[in-house]
NUKETI-480987 format. One record per residue (C-alpha): residue in one letter; x, y, z. Coordinates in steps of 0.2 Angstrom, whole numbers, plus 2048, in hexadecimal, padded with zeros to 3 digits. Example, Ala and Ser with C-alpha at 12.3 -4.5 7.8 and 13.67 -1.06 7.14 Angstrom:
// residues 2
a83E7EA827
s8447FB824
// end
This chain:
// residues 289
mA9A2865D1
hA9E2945DE
lA8F29C5DA
wA8528D5E1
qA8F28C5EF
aA8E2A05F3
tA7A29E5F1
vA7828C5FD
pA7B29760D
fA722A7608
cA6129B605
lA66292616
lA672A461F
aA562AA618
sA4D29A61D
aA5429B62E
aA4E2AE62D
lA3C2AA62A
pA362A2639
aA3D2AE643
aA332BB639
aA252B263B
aA272B064D
sA272C464F
aA192C865C
wA112D6667
gA182DB679
fA192E8683
tA272F168E
dA2C2FF69A
aA1B2F96A2
tA162FF6B3
vA052FF6BF
aA0430C6CA
v9F530F6D7
q9F23216DD
s9E53276EA
k9DC3376E7
g9E53476F0
a9F533D6F1
gA063456EA
vA0D3416D9
nA173336DF
sA0E32D6ED
gA0631C6EA
lA0A30B6E4
kA153086D4
eA1A2F76CF
eA242F26BE
lA192E66B2
sA222D76A7
aA1C2D2697
sA212C069B
kA192BD6AD
pA0D2C76B8
lA112CF6C9
sA102C16D6
kA052CE6E4
p9F32D56DF
i9F22E76DC
s9E42EE6E7
l9D82FC6E0
a9CF3056EE
t9C03116EB
v9CA3226EC
d9D831A6E0
t9DD31C6CE
l9E630E6C6
r9F23116B9
v9FB3066AC
tA0830D6A0
lA12301694
tA19303681
tA132F8675
qA212EF669
eA1E2E465A
gA2E2D865E
sA3B2E2664
sA362F465D
pA28300663
kA1A30165A
rA0830765B
p9FA2F765B
h9E82F8652
q9E42F0665
a9EB2F4675
f9DE2F2685
l9DF2EA698
l9D42DD699
l9CC2DA6A9
k9C52C86AE
d9BD2BE6BC
d9C12AD6B9
q9B32A76C3
t9A42AF6BB
g9AE2B36A9
l9A92C56AB
d9B52CF6A2
i9B72E269C
s9C52EB692
y9CC2FB693
p9D5302683
f9E630A686
t9EA31B67F
v9F9316673
kA0132366C
eA0C320659
sA1C31B663
gA1230D66B
kA1231767D
sA03312684
r9F8317695
v9E831169D
e9DE3186AC
l9CF3116B6
t9C63126C7
q9BA3096D0
k9AC3146C8
n9B230C6B6
l9B02FA6BC
p99F2F26BB
i9942EE6CA
q9972DC6C9
f9AA2DF6CC
l9A82E86DC
s9A02D96E5
l9AD2CE6E2
s9B92C76EF
d9C62BF6E5
p9D32CA6DA
v9CD2CA6C7
d9DC2C86BA
a9E22D76B1
r9E82D169F
v9F22DC692
v9EC2DA681
i9F42E1671
g9F12DB65F
s9F02E164F
l9F12DF63C
g9FC2D3632
tA072C4638
sA0C2C8649
eA062BF658
a9FA2C6664
yA012C8675
d9F32C4683
k9FA2C1694
s9F52C46A6
a9FF2D46AE
f9F92D46BF
k9EA2CF6CA
l9DE2DF6D0
s9D52DF6E0
i9C72EA6E2
a9C72F06F3
r9B72F76FA
n9B3301709
p9A92F5717
d99F30471B
e99930770A
a98A2FC703
v98F2F16F3
p9852F96E4
t97A2E96DB
i9722E86CB
e9612E16C8
p9632D46BC
a9582D36AC
r9492CB6AD
y9422C569B
g92E2C169C
k91E2C8696
l91A2DA699
p90A2E369C
e8FE2E568F
i9012F8687
h8F2300682
h8F430E673
i8E831D675
f8E7326665
r8E333A664
d8D233E65D
d8D234364C
p8D3355648
s8C335E649
s8BC36F63E
p8B937F649
a8A9382650
v89A387644
i89A39A64A
i8AD39B646
t8AA394634
l89B39F631
a8A33AE63A
f8B23AB62B
v8A63AA61E
g89D3BA623
l8AD3C4620
v8B23BD60F
g8A03BF609
a8A03D060F
a8B23D2607
l8A93CE5F5
p8A03DE5F2
l8AF3E85F8
l8B93DE5EB
a8AD3E05DD
g8AC3F45E1
l8BF3F35DF
w8BD3EC5CE
l8B13F85C8
f8BD4075CF
l8CB4015C7
g8C13FF5B6
t8BE3ED5B3
n8B73EA5A3
v8A83E25A4
n8A03E3593
h8AC3DA58C
l8A63CA596
s89A3C4588
t8A93C857C
a8B53BA586
f8A83AE589
k8A43AE575
s8B43AD570
s8BB3A057B
p8AD39A584
l8B3389589
p8C438E593
h8BB39B59D
a8AE3925A3
v8B83845A8
f8C438E5AF
l8B73985BA
a8B13865BF
s8C13815C4
l8C33905CF
v8B138B5D6
s8B73785D9
f8C737F5E2
e8BA3865EF
g8AF3745F0
v8BE36A5F1
f8C5375601
f8B5375608
l8B3362608
y8C436260F
y8BE36D61E
t8AE362622
t8B235061D
w8C134C611
n8D1348618
l8E134D610
f8E233E604
q8D23425FD
t8D63535FB
l8E63535F2
p8E23485E3
a8D23535E2
a8DC3645E2
a8EA35E5D7
a8DD3585C8
v8D43695CB
g8E43725CA
a8E836A5B9
v8D73705B2
a8DA3805B8
f8EC3815B1
v8E637C59F
s8D538859F
g8DD3945A6
s8EC39659B
r8DF39658C
a8D53A2592
l8E23AF595
g8E83AC586
e8D73B357E
v8D93C158B
q8E93C4584
s8E43C4572
r8D83D0575
r8E33DB57F
l8F03DC56F
a8E13E1565
s8E03F156F
l8CD3EB575
r8CF3EB588
// end
C-alpha cells in the first residue's frame, strides 16, 4: 500500500514534465542589430538590442555605404546550442519576394551575419516601404522552430543615383539556329604523297643491300617454303594486306571501316607469323642458319 501511494505522485510529476519537454522551442538571446558606415569608428553608428518576443518599433535604415550586422546566441529551450539552420530572412510583404542570409554559427550558439546593399537583389533597391527582417532558427528533433519578425529594414538610396533595373525574362520563339559543320578531313596533295612514296621506294634498295651485307641467307628461302609453305605465304600476304588497308584508309575509307579490316589482318598475321617463326627456329636449332 505504501508503494502504491509513493508511485502515484511520481507518475503525476512525470506526466506534467512531458508537455514541458515537448514544448521545448528554439529561440535566441543576447541579440543586437548594428548599422555602421564605411570608414567610421568602431563604436559609431546605430546599435539596437533585439528581442525574441517582439520586433523593434522603428525601422533600421541601411544606406549605400552602410553595413548591417546582426549578432545573437541561438538556444534550444534555455540552453545555448547550435542549430542546423539559422538565417536572416528579408521579405517584402507586398510582392512576396524574399531572400535569406545564413548566420555564421559557432558551437556555443553565437551567430553573426553581415550584409550591405550590394548583397540585396535589385528588386529590393527600388522599394519605397521597409522590408520585414525575420530571424529563422530550426533543427532536427521535436523542438519547435523559431520564425518571427525582428525588425523592419529600410533601404535608403541616394537620390542622385539611378536605381538599377533588371530586364524581365521573356519566353518565346527564338531565332532558328543553322549549324555549320566542318568539312571532312582530306588527304594531302598528290605531289606530297608521290614525294613520300618516292622516298620509301628509294630506301628499299638500301635495305636490301644492308640485308646482304649482314649475311642474309637467301638460299634458305626455297627450303623454308618447302618445309612450311602455307604459314610463310600467308604471313607475307598479311604484310602486303596491311599496306593495302593503309592505302584504302588514306584514300577512301574512314576509321570505322579501317579498324575491323586491320583487326582481321592482324589476327591472320599473328597466327601465320608464329608458325613461320617456329619453322625458322627449327632450322636455327639444327644449325642450318
